[in-house]
C-alpha angles and dihedrals in degrees: 000000000000089000092055090049090051092049090050091051092047089050091051092049092047089050091050094047094047091048093055095077088041091052089051091046090048090051089049091049091049091053091047089049091052091050091048091048090051091049092050090048092050088050091050091050090050091049091051090049090048092049091050092050091045092051090050091050089047092052090047091050096045097035111028116196095257089057102036120113120177122191118197136184130209130178121210096167103104114228096015108136111197121221101179139001122191121193130177138173124210111318096331119121113273121256111229122202120194117199128211120200094269094052095044091053094044092059089055092066112111114275092007116155129178123203107226099176141016107180141154111254124168119232111277139060119339130178115228122194127186136171137173140196124198148126138227117265091246095047117133119240094257098046113119116246121261113242141174138165134202130193124187138163114225127193103225114209124216093271138068109299128201123197124184126199114204126200107209138148120277091248140357089263096057137269132146121320113264136184123243131175133230123186109207116226117228117246111257 
């Protein structure tokens, strides 16, 4: 029995001694893995920055400032869940946005604005048309949808132009939701 115990002890010592270089190697591998992970993360960050810069250059090339027209939408009517928004400029086909529950609630957040269009539009007069369909969050199944439409002619200057359509109540005291338009002024 003493001999078996001694062999077991010798085996444990050999295992411990042989694992020392492996433990050092494992620590070195862990350090190398951390450095590699940091390098990969730095590369990912550079790629994201490059993609962002490339997208900005692409927008500037395809839609130079003097031609760019952005159309935005915001909703200030609490509890109004959009189902659909249609927007068109001049004689171009209308863009139709369908909203699921998540998206219609997201646009209700304070100061939320959704870009509906980014198009090339030469300086001059342009006809914008927009309509929406929706219901209040507490509407019953048989309630008719709430709708409104707005049509306006804007005189686009020879610079990037931003137009925002706002869905708000008719008055501070209630009423049906209605569309209004704001044309943002460029910073001077």
